DOSE-149806 format. One line per 4 residues: number of its first residue (from 1); their letters; for each residue y, z, x of C-alpha. Coordinates in steps of 0.2 Angstrom, whole numbers, plus 5000, padded with zeros to 4 digits. Layout:
BEGIN
NUM	A	Y:Z:X; ...
end
This chain:
BEGIN
1	MARP	5384:5640:5411; 5376:5658:5412; 5390:5670:5411; 5390:5681:5429
5	DGPR	5383:5697:5429; 5388:5712:5438; 5388:5711:5458; 5396:5691:5454
9	RVEA	5409:5698:5444; 5416:5708:5458; 5414:5694:5472; 5433:5689:5470
13	VPAV	5441:5705:5472; 5444:5702:5492; 5452:5685:5488; 5461:5691:5473
17	IAYL	5470:5705:5483; 5474:5695:5498; 5482:5683:5489; 5493:5697:5480
21	VVYL	5497:5703:5495; 5503:5688:5504; 5512:5684:5486; 5520:5700:5483
25	ALSD	5525:5701:5502; 5535:5685:5501; 5542:5689:5483; 5561:5690:5478
29	RSEN	5565:5705:5474; 5585:5702:5473; 5585:5706:5456; 5577:5717:5441
33	FLAG	5574:5706:5426; 5572:5721:5413; 5588:5730:5419; 5594:5741:5406
37	VPLL	5579:5736:5394; 5572:5754:5387; 5554:5758:5395; 5543:5754:5379
41	DAVL	5554:5739:5376; 5551:5731:5394; 5531:5735:5393; 5530:5727:5375
45	LLLV	5540:5712:5381; 5529:5712:5396; 5511:5713:5386; 5517:5700:5374
49	GFAM	5522:5689:5388; 5505:5693:5396; 5496:5687:5380; 5506:5671:5376
53	NALL	5505:5666:5395; 5493:5671:5406; 5480:5675:5393; 5482:5657:5381
57	EEVF	5486:5647:5397; 5471:5651:5407; 5458:5652:5392; 5465:5634:5389
61	YRRW	5468:5628:5405; 5454:5634:5415; 5440:5640:5405; 5442:5627:5392
65	LLTR	5449:5613:5396; 5443:5612:5416; 5426:5617:5410; 5423:5601:5400
69	WRAV	5433:5591:5413; 5419:5596:5425; 5404:5591:5416; 5412:5573:5413
73	LGPW	5423:5572:5428; 5414:5583:5442; 5422:5598:5450; 5437:5592:5462
77	AAVA	5443:5578:5449; 5443:5592:5434; 5452:5604:5444; 5466:5591:5452
81	LSAV	5467:5586:5433; 5471:5601:5425; 5481:5606:5438; 5491:5594:5434
85	VWAS	5491:5593:5414; 5494:5613:5417; 5510:5609:5429; 5517:5595:5415
89	WHVA	5516:5609:5402; 5528:5619:5414; 5540:5603:5415; 5545:5606:5397
93	IQGS	5547:5625:5398; 5554:5626:5416; 5564:5610:5419; 5581:5609:5419
97	GAPV	5584:5591:5411; 5583:5581:5426; 5565:5573:5425; 5562:5566:5441
101	PDAM	5567:5582:5451; 5559:5593:5436; 5543:5584:5439; 5543:5586:5456
105	NVLA	5546:5604:5458; 5535:5607:5445; 5519:5597:5452; 5524:5606:5469
109	NQGV	5524:5625:5460; 5512:5624:5448; 5502:5608:5453; 5495:5617:5469
113	SGLF	5495:5636:5459; 5485:5625:5446; 5472:5619:5460; 5472:5639:5467
117	LGFL	5468:5645:5450; 5453:5631:5446; 5447:5634:5462; 5446:5652:5458
121	WLRY	5435:5648:5440; 5425:5636:5449; 5420:5649:5462; 5418:5664:5452
125	RVMW	5415:5659:5433; 5426:5676:5429; 5443:5676:5419; 5450:5693:5427
129	PLLV	5455:5686:5444; 5465:5672:5434; 5473:5683:5422; 5478:5695:5437
133	IHGV	5486:5683:5445; 5495:5675:5434; 5500:5691:5425; 5508:5695:5444
137	WNAN	5516:5678:5445; 5524:5680:5427; 5530:5698:5427; 5531:5701:5448
141	PLQF	5531:5719:5449; 5541:5721:5464; 5555:5714:5453; 5557:5733:5445
145	LGGA	5562:5738:5463; 5579:5726:5462; 5586:5724:5478; 5575:5732:5490
end
């Protein structure tokens, strides 16, 4: 598929802004997860976390996997399957050791999030919306405010 050009690259701006406003308005601000960490260390931790999580996951699950499955399965089946596979990966890294509740929790949270990210990828075919949203999920900037 052709890469989107100029105006097409910014079409996702309203969707990303609307999503982030709602997400951040509903976010938990009860703790500062980097409390006591020096600023430079906090920035480095966030950048490494972004590269390892948001960047690698979005490139693999949406840009690579979803794009290939779309060619075989069609758009919506590919989005659904990639969302389930992406959610399943999170059981291993976010699970509590209780397989059924962990799977249900991850499918409800990351599965729905994966559907949303898959839709954004199919609709706009640019990586930046996925990376911005995933990056904010992983490092909610409002948590820096602590009990605000």
